[in-house]
C-alpha positions as CSV (number, residue, x, y, z in Angstrom):
1,M,0.0,0.0,0.1
2,N,1.5,3.4,-1.0
3,R,1.3,6.5,1.1
4,Y,-1.7,8.0,-0.6
5,E,-3.7,4.6,-0.2
6,S,-2.7,4.6,3.4
7,A,-3.9,8.2,3.9
8,R,-7.0,7.5,2.1
9,E,-7.8,4.5,4.5
10,Q,-7.0,6.8,7.5
11,Y,-9.5,9.5,6.4
12,R,-12.1,7.0,5.4
13,A,-12.2,5.9,9.0
14,I,-13.4,9.3,10.1
15,G,-16.0,9.6,7.1
16,V,-13.8,11.6,4.8
17,D,-13.6,10.6,1.0
18,T,-10.2,11.9,-0.5
19,E,-11.1,11.1,-3.9
20,K,-14.1,13.5,-3.6
21,A,-11.7,15.9,-2.1
22,L,-9.3,15.8,-4.9
23,E,-12.0,16.0,-7.5
24,T,-13.5,19.1,-5.7
25,L,-10.1,20.7,-5.5
26,A,-9.4,20.3,-9.1
27,G,-12.3,22.6,-10.0
28,A,-11.5,25.3,-7.5
29,A,-10.1,28.4,-9.1
30,V,-7.6,30.8,-7.6
31,S,-6.8,34.0,-9.3
32,I,-3.0,34.6,-9.3
33,H,-1.9,38.4,-9.2
34,C,0.4,39.5,-11.9
35,W,1.9,42.3,-9.8
36,Q,4.2,39.8,-7.6
37,G,6.2,39.5,-10.7
38,D,7.4,43.2,-10.9
39,D,6.8,44.8,-7.6
40,I,3.7,46.7,-9.1
41,N,5.6,48.7,-11.5
42,G,3.4,47.9,-14.5
43,F,4.3,49.1,-18.0
44,E,3.7,52.8,-17.9
45,N,7.2,53.7,-16.5
46,T,5.9,56.9,-15.1
47,S,5.5,57.0,-11.3
48,S,6.7,55.4,-8.2
49,L,4.2,53.7,-5.8
50,S,2.0,55.8,-3.8
51,G,-1.4,55.3,-2.0
52,G,-0.1,53.5,1.1
53,I,1.6,50.8,-1.0
54,Q,5.0,49.7,-0.5
55,V,7.3,46.9,-1.9
56,T,10.4,46.3,-0.1
57,G,13.4,44.3,-1.3
58,N,15.7,44.3,-4.5
59,Y,15.9,40.6,-5.3
60,P,17.3,40.2,-8.9
61,G,15.3,39.3,-11.8
62,K,12.3,41.5,-11.8
63,A,10.1,41.3,-14.9
64,Q,10.4,44.5,-16.9
65,T,8.4,43.8,-20.0
66,P,5.2,42.1,-20.9
67,E,7.1,39.2,-22.5
68,Q,9.1,38.7,-19.2
69,L,6.1,38.9,-17.0
70,M,4.2,36.3,-19.0
71,A,7.2,34.0,-19.1
72,D,7.4,34.2,-15.2
73,L,3.7,33.6,-14.9
74,D,4.0,30.6,-17.2
75,K,6.8,29.2,-15.2
76,A,4.9,29.6,-12.0
77,M,1.8,28.1,-13.2
78,S,3.6,25.1,-14.4
79,L,4.7,24.4,-10.7
80,I,1.0,25.1,-9.3
81,P,-1.7,22.6,-9.4
82,G,-5.3,23.5,-9.8
83,K,-7.5,25.7,-11.9
84,H,-5.8,29.0,-12.7
85,R,-6.8,32.6,-13.4
86,I,-4.6,35.6,-13.7
87,N,-5.5,39.1,-12.0
88,L,-4.3,42.1,-13.8
89,H,-4.1,45.8,-12.8
90,A,-4.8,48.5,-15.4
91,I,-1.1,49.5,-15.4
92,Y,-0.4,46.4,-17.5
93,P,-1.6,47.3,-20.9
94,V,0.6,45.9,-23.8
95,T,0.9,48.6,-26.3
96,G,3.8,50.5,-28.0
97,E,2.1,53.8,-27.2
98,K,1.7,55.9,-24.0
99,V,-2.0,55.8,-23.1
100,E,-3.5,57.7,-20.2
101,R,-5.5,55.6,-17.9
102,D,-8.7,57.3,-18.5
103,K,-8.3,56.5,-22.4
104,L,-7.6,52.8,-22.0
105,E,-9.4,50.5,-24.4
106,P,-9.8,46.6,-24.7
107,R,-7.5,46.8,-27.7
108,H,-4.5,47.6,-25.3
109,F,-5.0,44.4,-23.5
110,E,-5.5,42.0,-26.4
111,A,-2.1,40.4,-25.7
112,W,-3.3,39.3,-22.3
113,V,-6.5,37.9,-23.8
114,A,-4.5,35.9,-26.4
115,F,-2.3,34.7,-23.6
116,A,-5.3,33.6,-21.5
117,K,-6.9,31.9,-24.4
118,E,-3.9,29.9,-25.3
119,R,-3.7,28.5,-21.7
120,G,-7.5,28.2,-21.2
121,I,-7.5,30.4,-18.1
122,G,-9.7,33.3,-17.1
123,L,-8.6,36.9,-16.4
124,D,-9.8,39.3,-13.5
125,F,-9.1,43.1,-13.6
126,N,-8.6,46.2,-11.4
127,P,-8.5,49.9,-12.1
128,T,-5.2,51.4,-10.7
129,L,-6.1,54.4,-8.6
130,F,-2.7,55.0,-7.2
131,A,0.8,55.8,-8.4
132,H,-0.3,58.6,-10.5
133,P,0.0,62.5,-10.5
134,M,-3.8,62.6,-10.3
135,A,-3.7,60.8,-7.0
136,D,-1.0,62.9,-5.4
137,T,-3.3,64.6,-3.0
138,G,-4.5,61.2,-1.7
139,L,-8.0,61.6,-2.9
140,T,-9.3,60.1,-6.1
141,L,-12.9,59.2,-6.4
142,S,-13.7,61.1,-3.4
143,S,-11.7,64.3,-4.4
144,P,-13.4,67.7,-4.0
145,D,-11.7,68.7,-7.3
146,D,-14.1,67.9,-10.2
147,N,-11.3,67.3,-12.5
148,V,-9.5,64.9,-10.4
149,R,-12.8,63.0,-9.9
150,R,-13.7,63.0,-13.5
151,F,-10.2,61.5,-14.5
152,W,-10.8,58.6,-12.1
153,I,-14.5,58.1,-13.0
154,D,-13.5,57.8,-16.5
155,H,-10.7,55.5,-15.7
156,C,-13.1,53.0,-13.8
157,K,-15.5,53.3,-16.7
158,A,-12.7,52.2,-19.1
159,T,-11.6,49.3,-16.9
160,R,-15.0,48.0,-16.5
161,K,-15.4,48.0,-20.4
162,I,-12.2,46.2,-20.5
163,A,-13.3,43.7,-17.9
164,A,-16.5,42.9,-19.9
165,Y,-14.3,42.4,-22.9
166,F,-12.2,39.9,-21.0
167,G,-15.3,37.9,-19.9
168,R,-16.9,38.0,-23.5
169,E,-13.5,36.8,-25.2
170,L,-12.7,34.1,-22.6
171,G,-16.2,32.8,-21.8
172,S,-15.6,33.3,-18.2
173,P,-16.8,36.3,-16.0
174,C,-14.2,38.7,-15.2
175,L,-14.1,39.9,-11.7
176,H,-13.6,43.7,-11.8
177,N,-12.6,45.1,-8.3
178,I,-12.5,48.8,-7.3
179,W,-10.1,49.7,-4.6
180,I,-9.1,53.4,-3.8
181,P,-6.3,54.8,-1.5
182,D,-8.5,57.8,-0.4
183,G,-8.2,59.1,3.2
184,F,-6.6,61.5,5.5
185,K,-3.3,61.4,7.7
186,E,-4.8,63.7,10.2
187,I,-8.2,63.8,11.8
188,P,-10.6,65.2,9.1
189,A,-13.2,68.0,9.6
190,D,-15.6,66.3,7.3
191,R,-16.0,62.6,6.9
192,I,-19.4,62.3,5.3
193,G,-18.7,64.8,2.4
194,P,-15.8,62.7,0.9
195,R,-17.9,59.5,1.3
196,R,-20.8,61.3,-0.4
197,R,-18.6,62.1,-3.3
198,L,-17.3,58.6,-3.5
199,K,-20.9,57.4,-3.6
200,Q,-21.7,59.7,-6.4
201,S,-18.7,58.6,-8.2
202,L,-19.5,54.9,-7.9
203,D,-23.0,55.7,-8.9
204,E,-21.8,57.0,-12.3
205,I,-19.5,54.4,-12.7
206,F,-21.9,51.4,-12.3
207,S,-24.6,53.3,-14.3
208,V,-23.2,51.6,-17.3
209,K,-24.7,48.0,-17.4
210,Y,-22.8,45.1,-18.8
211,D,-24.0,41.4,-19.1
212,P,-23.3,39.7,-15.7
213,A,-22.0,36.7,-17.8
214,Y,-19.0,38.8,-18.8
215,I,-18.2,41.0,-15.6
216,V,-18.7,40.8,-11.9
217,D,-18.4,43.9,-10.0
218,S,-16.8,44.3,-6.5
219,V,-15.7,47.0,-4.2
220,E,-13.0,46.6,-1.7
221,S,-12.6,48.2,1.7
222,K,-9.6,49.1,4.0
223,V,-9.3,50.1,7.5
224,F,-6.4,52.3,7.1
225,G,-3.2,53.0,5.0
226,I,0.1,54.6,5.2
227,G,-0.4,58.2,5.0
228,V,-4.2,57.9,5.7
229,E,-4.0,56.6,9.3
230,A,-6.8,58.8,10.6
231,C,-9.7,58.1,8.2
232,T,-10.1,55.8,5.1
233,V,-12.9,57.2,2.9
234,G,-13.8,53.5,1.5
235,S,-14.4,51.9,4.8
236,H,-15.8,48.4,5.4
237,E,-19.1,49.9,6.4
238,F,-19.5,52.0,3.5
239,Y,-18.6,49.4,0.9
240,M,-20.5,46.5,2.6
241,N,-23.7,48.8,2.5
242,Y,-23.0,50.1,-1.0
243,A,-22.4,46.5,-2.4
244,A,-25.6,45.3,-0.6
245,K,-27.7,48.2,-2.0
246,N,-26.4,48.1,-5.6
247,N,-26.2,44.3,-5.9
248,L,-22.3,44.2,-6.0
249,L,-19.9,41.9,-4.5
250,C,-18.0,43.0,-1.2
251,L,-14.4,42.0,-1.7
252,L,-12.7,41.1,1.7
253,D,-8.9,41.5,1.8
254,N,-7.7,39.9,5.1
255,G,-4.9,42.5,5.3
256,H,-7.4,45.4,5.4
257,F,-8.8,44.9,8.8
258,H,-7.8,45.5,12.3
259,P,-5.3,42.8,13.6
260,T,-8.0,41.5,16.0
261,E,-10.5,41.1,13.3
262,A,-10.6,37.9,11.1
263,V,-11.9,37.7,7.7
264,S,-12.7,34.1,8.1
265,D,-15.3,34.9,10.8
266,K,-16.8,37.6,8.3
267,I,-17.3,35.0,5.4
268,P,-20.4,33.1,6.9
269,S,-22.3,36.3,7.7
270,M,-21.6,37.8,4.3
271,L,-22.7,34.5,2.6
272,L,-26.1,34.8,4.3
273,F,-26.8,38.0,2.6
274,A,-25.0,37.8,-0.7
275,D,-24.9,35.3,-3.6
276,Q,-21.3,35.7,-3.9
277,I,-18.3,37.5,-2.2
278,A,-14.7,38.0,-3.4
279,L,-11.5,37.6,-1.4
280,H,-7.9,38.9,-1.8
281,V,-5.9,36.7,0.3
282,T,-2.6,38.0,1.8
283,R,-0.6,37.8,5.1
284,P,-0.4,40.9,7.0
285,M,2.4,41.2,9.7
286,R,1.2,43.8,12.2
287,W,-0.4,45.8,9.3
288,D,-1.3,45.4,5.7
289,S,2.1,44.4,4.8
290,D,1.3,42.0,2.0
291,H,3.7,39.2,2.8
292,V,3.8,36.0,1.0
293,V,0.8,33.7,1.8
294,L,1.8,30.9,4.2
295,L,-0.2,28.0,5.5
296,D,-0.9,29.6,8.7
297,D,-4.1,29.4,10.9
298,E,-5.9,32.2,9.5
299,L,-5.5,30.9,5.9
300,K,-6.8,27.4,7.0
301,N,-9.7,29.0,8.8
302,I,-10.6,31.1,5.7
303,A,-10.5,28.0,3.5
304,A,-12.6,26.1,6.2
305,E,-15.4,28.6,6.3
306,I,-15.5,28.5,2.4
307,V,-15.8,24.7,2.3
308,R,-18.0,24.3,5.5
309,C,-20.4,26.8,4.0
310,D,-20.5,24.9,0.7
311,A,-19.3,28.1,-1.0
312,L,-16.5,27.2,-3.4
313,E,-18.5,28.4,-6.2
314,R,-19.8,31.4,-4.3
315,V,-16.5,32.8,-3.1
316,L,-14.1,34.1,-5.8
317,I,-10.7,33.7,-4.4
318,G,-7.7,35.9,-5.5
319,L,-4.2,36.5,-4.0
320,D,-2.7,39.8,-3.2
321,Y,0.9,40.1,-2.0
322,F,4.1,41.5,-3.2
323,D,7.7,40.6,-1.9
324,A,10.8,41.8,-3.7
325,S,13.1,40.4,-1.0
326,V,12.9,36.8,-2.5
327,N,12.7,35.0,-5.8
328,R,9.4,36.4,-7.1
329,V,8.5,33.2,-9.1
330,A,9.0,31.1,-6.1
331,A,6.8,33.7,-4.1
332,W,3.9,32.9,-6.5
333,V,4.3,29.2,-6.3
334,V,4.5,29.2,-2.4
335,G,1.6,31.5,-1.9
336,T,-0.6,29.9,-4.5
337,R,0.2,26.3,-3.5
338,N,-0.5,27.1,0.1
339,M,-3.9,28.6,-0.8
340,Y,-4.7,25.1,-2.4
341,K,-3.3,23.2,0.5
342,A,-5.6,25.1,2.9
343,L,-8.6,24.2,0.7
344,L,-7.5,20.6,0.7
345,D,-7.1,20.6,4.5
346,A,-10.8,22.1,4.6
347,L,-12.1,19.3,2.1
348,L,-10.4,16.7,4.3
349,T,-12.2,17.8,7.4
350,P,-15.3,15.9,8.7
351,H,-17.3,19.1,8.9
352,Q,-20.8,17.5,9.4
353,A,-19.5,15.4,12.1
354,L,-18.2,18.5,13.8
355,V,-21.6,20.3,13.4
356,S,-23.3,17.4,14.9
357,M,-21.1,17.5,18.0
358,Q,-21.6,21.3,18.3
359,D,-25.4,20.9,18.1
360,R,-25.1,18.3,21.0
361,W,-22.9,20.8,22.8
362,D,-20.0,18.3,22.7
363,F,-17.0,20.6,22.6
364,T,-14.9,18.0,24.2
365,H,-15.2,15.6,21.3
366,I,-14.8,18.7,18.7
367,M,-11.5,19.8,20.4
368,A,-10.2,16.2,20.6
369,L,-11.0,15.5,16.9
370,R,-9.6,18.8,15.7
371,E,-6.3,18.1,17.5
372,E,-6.2,14.6,16.0
373,L,-6.7,15.9,12.6
374,K,-3.5,18.1,12.9
375,T,-1.3,15.0,12.6
376,F,-3.5,13.3,9.7
377,P,-1.5,12.7,6.5
378,M,-3.0,15.5,4.6
379,G,0.6,16.0,3.0
380,D,0.2,12.6,1.3
381,V,-3.0,13.6,-0.2
382,W,-1.5,16.6,-1.3
383,D,1.3,14.9,-3.1
384,E,-1.3,12.7,-4.8
385,F,-3.1,15.9,-6.1
386,C,0.2,17.2,-7.4
387,R,1.0,14.1,-9.2
388,R,-2.4,13.9,-10.8
389,Q,-2.0,17.6,-11.9
390,N,1.4,17.0,-13.4
391,V,3.3,19.4,-11.3
392,P,6.2,18.8,-9.1
393,V,5.5,16.9,-5.8
394,G,7.0,18.2,-2.5
395,M,10.1,20.2,-2.5
396,D,10.9,19.1,-6.3
397,W,9.6,22.4,-7.6
398,I,12.3,24.4,-5.8
399,S,15.0,23.1,-8.0
400,E,13.0,24.3,-11.1
401,T,12.6,27.8,-9.7
402,D,16.5,27.8,-8.8
403,A,17.2,26.7,-12.5
404,Y,15.0,29.5,-13.7
405,E,16.6,31.9,-11.6
406,K,20.1,30.8,-12.8
407,N,19.1,30.7,-16.7
408,V,16.5,33.5,-16.9
409,L,16.0,35.7,-14.0
410,S,19.8,36.4,-13.4
411,Q,20.3,37.3,-17.1
412,R,18.1,40.3,-16.7
413,T,19.7,43.7,-16.0
């Protein structure tokens, strides 16, 4: 009996079907963020980062062209099992001309559609409302300056048109997510005014209707950012209410809340009132520091809530982190494989048995079973998943990223 067969028998003894878990996991889509590959530089080459976003480190081999970024994504995806998507920001057009963000069109992203079609994957999209002279005041869609606000409204309208184009061309709805850096470093004299302007801006952006088969709209909140410590205009309360009233998705980034809050605890409540929700999975360390996703307790809890709520098709999972202190391709592989590992761990948990214990107020057996599960051979089932997906098993992928660094990344200047 090989290790997988032994693990299968052990899980069967507690009522878990590993074959069903592997089949379900193979259909779970995770959207891989393109910006880990180039430290969110994009292809504009005009501005440094701003809006509370920082990328630290100077590891060699950063992608500097569309061709390099696509090659790096290909390498990462070849080492990651599962159903892939790619998440793009608006600063990644592939064009030989300089195009302002409010003038972007679908044709500027045709290369990405061709890339996705060839690989049979979907695309997601985000307007980029930071790292631009029109965002220098710290206010975009909530700005009191009509010209600034108009620029960013038109930008978001343009990106929604592009997102619908992605969905139509690829036959898979594109998640279009709006996040803004707007806020104040010092205590503001007026909080409702900026939020009223944000609401008016969003109302205009979403007044243009697209087929939901092509685009899924979401809005993303944040508790605070660097330089806007006193007030964030796009707060969770604002966006949760706006999304509910306007039938949009509320996107939860687990780095965007107070350290004592857990996104995993929010997921079941949100699912009771929304058909779908969206996630940006990251790893905050003291603040929204966007470290590479590890297989830690909160990641496992997020995956467990998705699975136990039977919501794998209702929760749109995307990753969002950026680390320039390590091999960027390896960072993609580590974080994305960990997201799938967390989902597998959840799929290998006897949730119904645990619920039955809770309903009997039997927390003794809940605690005991959960502790025993920590030493169950989930790793052997994971290795079987990798084998079936034709990607490296265990640590074998590391030699491939090492070779890619030596032969490709280190040659970049």
